[in-house]
N, C-alpha and C positions, 0 to 999 in steps of 0.2 A: 504494500500500500504506500502510495506517495505521501509526502509530508502535506501536500495540498489537500489530498483526500482525507487524511487524518484530521487536519484543522477544520475542514468543512464538517465532517461528522461530529467532532467534539463541539463545535459552535452550534450546530443544529440541535444536539441534545441539550446543551446548556440553555439555549433560548427557549426551546419547547418546554423544558422543565420550569423555567422562570415564568413563562406565560400561563402554564397550567396552575402553578401556585397562585399567581396573581388573580386568576379567574375565580378562585375560591373566596376572595375578599369581597365584602359587601359593597365596596366602592368601585368594583370592576365595571367598566363600560367598554363593550366590544368596539364601539366606534373609535375609541382612542387607539386600540390595537390596529385597526384599519388605517388610521392616520399615520401611525408609526411605520407601518409597512410602506405606505406611500412615500414617506421621507427616506426610508432605507433604499427604495428603488431609485429615487432621485440621486442619492449619495452614490449608489452603485454606478450610475451613468456619468458621474463627474470625475472620471478617472483620467483627466487630461494630463496629470503630472506623472502618470504611470506608477501607481502605488505598489505594484508587484503582485505576483501570483499568490503568495501566502495571504496577504490582506484581502485580495479578491475572493479567495476561498472562504475566508472568515465571513465576509459580507454575504456571500452566496449562501452559506449555512444559516445565517440569520434570516435571510429572506425566505428560504425554504421552510424554516421553522414557523415563521409568521403565516405563510401560505397554508401550511398543514393545519396549524392551530385554528385559523379562521374557517377553513373547510370543515374541520371537526366540530367547531362551535355551531356552524350553520346546521350541520347534520343532527346535532343533539339538542338544538333549540329551535325547532321548526316554527314556533310562534314568535320568534324574535325577528323583527324587521331590521335588516342591515342595509343602510343606505350608504354604500361605499363612497366616501368623500363628499356626499351631497346632503348630509343631514345626520341627525343623531339616531342611535339605535334605541329601540324601545324594548323594555324587558317585560 
């Protein structure tokens, strides 16, 4: 396994665990997670200085974790309305 793949996998697990823990809090709002994903995707696209493959793998792992978490949230909360980037979620 390459160092890039190891970093991606570790970051994916770390962020997914953090999001899962965070979702158990009363103050959790799914729309905040969607906004964070949006900003991570912008950050990913701003690689004009060439941050390197390891940092890119870290960011990719974070984005994958957010995407998986949001998908799982939608699947387990069918009555929750998620308005990706255009409004608030209702619980």
